[in-house]
TORKOL-4160 file (C-alpha; in steps of 0.2 Angstrom, whole numbers, padded with zeros to 4 digits, m for minus):
81
<pt num="1" X="0000" Y="0000" Z="0000"/>
<pt num="2" X="0007" Y="0017" Z="m0004"/>
<pt num="3" X="0012" Y="0029" Z="0010"/>
<pt num="4" X="m0001" Y="0042" Z="0006"/>
<pt num="5" X="m0015" Y="0029" Z="0006"/>
<pt num="6" X="m0008" Y="0022" Z="0022"/>
<pt num="7" X="m0008" Y="0039" Z="0030"/>
<pt num="8" X="m0026" Y="0043" Z="0025"/>
<pt num="9" X="m0032" Y="0026" Z="0031"/>
<pt num="10" X="m0023" Y="0028" Z="0047"/>
<pt num="11" X="m0031" Y="0045" Z="0049"/>
<pt num="12" X="m0048" Y="0038" Z="0046"/>
<pt num="13" X="m0046" Y="0024" Z="0059"/>
<pt num="14" X="m0040" Y="0037" Z="0072"/>
<pt num="15" X="m0055" Y="0048" Z="0068"/>
<pt num="16" X="m0066" Y="0033" Z="0071"/>
<pt num="17" X="m0058" Y="0030" Z="0087"/>
<pt num="18" X="m0062" Y="0048" Z="0093"/>
<pt num="19" X="m0080" Y="0045" Z="0087"/>
<pt num="20" X="m0081" Y="0029" Z="0097"/>
<pt num="21" X="m0075" Y="0037" Z="0112"/>
<pt num="22" X="m0088" Y="0050" Z="0111"/>
<pt num="23" X="m0102" Y="0037" Z="0108"/>
<pt num="24" X="m0096" Y="0027" Z="0123"/>
<pt num="25" X="m0102" Y="0041" Z="0134"/>
<pt num="26" X="m0120" Y="0038" Z="0139"/>
<pt num="27" X="m0126" Y="0056" Z="0138"/>
<pt num="28" X="m0138" Y="0052" Z="0124"/>
<pt num="29" X="m0149" Y="0042" Z="0137"/>
<pt num="30" X="m0163" Y="0050" Z="0147"/>
<pt num="31" X="m0158" Y="0054" Z="0165"/>
<pt num="32" X="m0168" Y="0043" Z="0177"/>
<pt num="33" X="m0175" Y="0031" Z="0164"/>
<pt num="34" X="m0175" Y="0012" Z="0167"/>
<pt num="35" X="m0159" Y="0005" Z="0158"/>
<pt num="36" X="m0163" Y="m0011" Z="0149"/>
<pt num="37" X="m0151" Y="m0025" Z="0152"/>
<pt num="38" X="m0139" Y="m0033" Z="0139"/>
<pt num="39" X="m0128" Y="m0047" Z="0144"/>
<pt num="40" X="m0133" Y="m0045" Z="0162"/>
<pt num="41" X="m0126" Y="m0027" Z="0162"/>
<pt num="42" X="m0135" Y="m0010" Z="0160"/>
<pt num="43" X="m0136" Y="m0007" Z="0141"/>
<pt num="44" X="m0125" Y="0009" Z="0142"/>
<pt num="45" X="m0111" Y="m0002" Z="0150"/>
<pt num="46" X="m0113" Y="m0015" Z="0136"/>
<pt num="47" X="m0112" Y="m0001" Z="0123"/>
<pt num="48" X="m0096" Y="0007" Z="0132"/>
<pt num="49" X="m0087" Y="m0010" Z="0133"/>
<pt num="50" X="m0091" Y="m0013" Z="0114"/>
<pt num="51" X="m0085" Y="0004" Z="0110"/>
<pt num="52" X="m0069" Y="0001" Z="0120"/>
<pt num="53" X="m0066" Y="m0016" Z="0111"/>
<pt num="54" X="m0069" Y="m0008" Z="0094"/>
<pt num="55" X="m0056" Y="0006" Z="0099"/>
<pt num="56" X="m0043" Y="m0007" Z="0103"/>
<pt num="57" X="m0046" Y="m0016" Z="0086"/>
<pt num="58" X="m0045" Y="0000" Z="0076"/>
<pt num="59" X="m0030" Y="0006" Z="0086"/>
<pt num="60" X="m0021" Y="m0010" Z="0082"/>
<pt num="61" X="m0025" Y="m0008" Z="0064"/>
<pt num="62" X="m0019" Y="0010" Z="0064"/>
<pt num="63" X="m0002" Y="0004" Z="0072"/>
<pt num="64" X="0000" Y="m0009" Z="0059"/>
<pt num="65" X="m0001" Y="0004" Z="0045"/>
<pt num="66" X="0012" Y="0015" Z="0054"/>
<pt num="67" X="0030" Y="0014" Z="0048"/>
<pt num="68" X="0042" Y="0014" Z="0063"/>
<pt num="69" X="0060" Y="0017" Z="0057"/>
<pt num="70" X="0073" Y="0006" Z="0063"/>
<pt num="71" X="0084" Y="0017" Z="0073"/>
<pt num="72" X="0098" Y="0004" Z="0075"/>
<pt num="73" X="0101" Y="0005" Z="0056"/>
<pt num="74" X="0106" Y="0024" Z="0059"/>
<pt num="75" X="0117" Y="0021" Z="0073"/>
<pt num="76" X="0134" Y="0013" Z="0072"/>
<pt num="77" X="0137" Y="m0002" Z="0083"/>
<pt num="78" X="0144" Y="0002" Z="0101"/>
<pt num="79" X="0159" Y="m0010" Z="0098"/>
<pt num="80" X="0165" Y="m0001" Z="0083"/>
<pt num="81" X="0178" Y="0013" Z="0085"/>
């Protein structure tokens, strides 16, 4: 994959991470309303956990697209003088 495409995809993935963090906050729920249950947890907890899981997957994908330079190739060996 070309470098420009990788950067664009990585930026989209990181933007999606930000959106998921905003969606995980239960401010869209009506205060004081009875929370339905999902997997034995209040639904807002299940939504938050699902968002955090998706954030972990998207963050891992973004790191896979990140080129990390090998610093040892730039530095001479310590034993050489």
